[in-house]
N, C-alpha and C positions, 0 to 999 in steps of 0.2 A: 504494500500500500504506500503510495507516494504522499508526502506531506502536502496538504491542500494549500493552494495559492490564495493569498489574502483577498485579491480582487475577485476571484471566483466565489469566495465565501460571502463577500459583500453582495454580489449579484444573486447568489442563492438566497440570502436573507431577504432581499427585496422581492424576489420572485415568490418566496414562501409567504411573505406577508400579503402580497397582492393576489397571489395565485393567478398571475397573468404576466407574461413576458413583456407585453407592450407597456403596461402600467409601471412595471419595474424599470424598464428602460427610460420612461419619462421621468421618474424620480431621480435616476442616476445620470440623466442627460447623455444617454448613450443610445445606440440603435438597438432595436429589438433583436436583430441577428447576433449582435455582440453579446448580449445577455444570454441568449439561448446557447450560444457556442461555449461561453465560459461555464455555464451550468453543466453542459455535457462533458466538458473537460473535468470538472470537479467529480462528476459521477464516475468517469473513467479512472481518475486518480484514486478514488476511494473504493472502486470496485463494487459499488452498489447503485441501485436506481432510487433517486430521491423523489422524483415526480412521476405521476401518471399523466401523459399528455392526452387531453380530451378536446373535443371539437370546440368547446366554448371556454377553454382555459386550462388550468392545471389543478391537480389534486396531489397533495403530499402522500407518499407511501407511508406505511407505518415506520419504516426506517427513517425516512425524511422528516417525519413529524418529531421523532425522538431526537434526531440530530439538530433540528432547528431550535429547539428550546434552549440548549446551552449556547448555541451560536448567537442567538438573539440577545441572551443575557450578557455574553462576552462583549458584543458590540455596544450594548448599552453602557457597560462599565468603561469601555474605551471612550465613548462619546462624552460621558460625564467627566472623565479625567481631562479630556481635551477642553471642555468648556471651563473647567476650573483653572486652566492656564491663563485665561483672560477674564478674570472676575469683573473687570470694568465694563465688559461688553454685555448688553442687554439682549441675551439670546432667548428665543421662544420657539418651541416646536408645537405645532397645531395639527391634530389629526382630524381629518374630515372624510366623508364618503366621496369617491371620485366625481360623481355627478354634481354633488353640492359644490365641490371645488370648481368644476368647470363652468357651471351655470350661475353660481352666486358669488362665491368668494373671490376667485381669480380676477373677474372684471372689476372688483373694487379694491384690490390690493394696492394699486397705485395711489389711491386716495389715502389709504392707511399709511403708506410709506411717506407721503408728503407731511402727514401730521406727526409721524414718529420716525424720523430718519435714523434715529439712534438704535432702533430695535432691529436686531438681526433675526428675521422671521424665516422659519423653515416649515413648509407645508408638507404633511405626510398624507397622501390620498390613498385611503384603503377602506374597504367595507368591514374589515374585522374590528372587533371591539378593542379599544385601546387598553393596554396594560400599563398603567402609569408607573409601576415599579420597575419594569424591564425595558419598555419601549423608548425611554428618553423623551416621552411626550409630556408637555405641560398642560395643554388644554385640548379637549376633544369636542366636536360637534356631532351629535347623532340624533336620529329620529327615534323617539320612544315615548313612553308615558310614565308618569309617576305611579307608585313611589320608587325612588332611586335608592341606591346603597347609602347607608348613613355616613359612609366615609367620603361621600362626594358632595360638593356644592353644585347644584344644578339650577340653571336659570333658563326660563322659556325664551327662546329666540323668536319663534313664530309658530302659531298653530299650523297643522298640516293644510287644511282648507283645500280640498281637492277641486281642481278646475279642469274642465274639458276645453281643449283649444285646438285650432287647426289653422291652416294657411288662409289668408284673406280670400283667395280664389275659391277654395272649398267652402268657406263660410258663406260666400255670396250664393253658391249653388244650393246650399242647405236652407238658407233663409232662417228666420227666427226659430230657436229650439226652446220649447217650454217644458216638455216632459222628458224624462229619461228614456221612456219607451220609444221616443222618436229616433233614438240613436241605434236601436238594435239592428237595423239593416244597413248601417253606414260602415265604411272602412275604419277600423279601430286599430290603435297602436298601444301596446302596454309594455311595461318593463318587468323585471324579475319580481316585483311586489304583487303582480297579477291583480291590479286594482280594478280593471274592467270586469274580470271574472267574478271577483268578490262583490262588486257593486250590483251586477245583474242578478247574481244568486240571492243576495239579500232582498232584492226587489221582486224576486219571483219571475224574472224576465228571461227569455231565451233569445240569443243572437242568431242571426241567419248565417254568419260566417265567423271563423275564428279570427281574433285580433292578430295583427302582425306583432311578433314577439321579439323583444330585445332584452339583454341581461343588464343593461345600464339605462337609467332614466335619461341621461344626456343623449344617448343614441336614439331613444324613442322620440325625444323632442326634436332632434335634428331631422328625423324622418317626417315628422309632422310639418316642420317648416318647409320641407321639400315637397309638400302637397300629397304625401302618401296616405294620409288618414288623420284621425282625431286622437290626440294623446290625452291621457288623464294623469295629471301630475300635481304635486303640491304647488300652490300659488307662488310661494317664495321662489322656487326654482324657475318659474315661468316669467317672473317680473321683467327681466331684461328683454325677452322676446316680445312680450306684450307691449312694453314701452317703445320698442323699435318698430312695432307693427308687423313683424314677420310672423307672429301668431295672433290669432283673435280668439278671445274668450267667447264660447257659445253656450256654456252651461256650467253650473257649479253645484256641488253637493252642499246643500244648506243645513244638513244635520250637524249637530254638535259632535265633535270628535275630541276625546281627551288626549290623543297623541299629538306630538309636535316636534319641532327641532329644538333641542336643548344644548346649551353650552355647559360643559361640565369640567371640573378639575378637582384634584384631591383636597380634602378639607385640612389635612395635616401638613401641607407644604409651607405654610407661613406666608410672610409678606413676599410679594413678587410684583414690582411695579410694571414690568413689561406685560405680564399676564393680565393684570388688572386693566391696563390701558387697552389691550386687545379686546377683552371681554366688554368693557364699556363701549368701545367703538362698534363692535359687532351688534350689540343690543340696540344702540342708537341708529345704526344703519338699517337694521331690520324694521325698527319702529317707524322710521322715516318713509318706508316704502309701503306701509300698510294702508 
């Protein structure tokens, strides 16, 4: 067994967290091919298979899962030690789901940087739950509902507020939509949360054709902007497209929903001006768009 290369381990760690070579490559500012190649090299050096390659991403093998736990912990220790070399720097790691990052956070980061140029911000885009003890993450934004763990401070960023939206051209063809039942025969698009399926099942309605399916909300929204159908997504993620006019709201779910986007961080971390500045900014930014 050959000693593993540190770069390969970094790429394995990113791929294991995202379960996707493309997202790992985006985090590391590399090409998808480079990440996949380094992971294959690591598997060859170790003589084991770390991932099962699937049509829609990756899955850790049992060996890969056992190996990733100490590797992630080791990198967290290294990252923490590195941050300690520059205590004057205001570093902050924020974990967010990829679609939330793409559709809400990233378009607003320039405004945050103008307000806080001294904060060294690192965005970790992943669907997995943040482990504040080993991931090196200071703040996380996730969709969920209370109650939360007593060890976390959780503040509501925005209710989910499901909205159906489509391209302006499709909206003109449809005309006004009053009842959910009017959408059962239309081209629909949904993400991995299966929101259309759940909504129609709860309403006792049957659709005439299956929705176009994506595993990421951002991809479902892009398809809707391209005129391929009607997407059902949280209003917060649709804000930018609705303001640009690339999507038009045609219906919304008026029922109360206890779930929402929450910004969370450990209660026992103590004072952190950079964290508090980011939390305050995010809450204000979300409130301004309501």
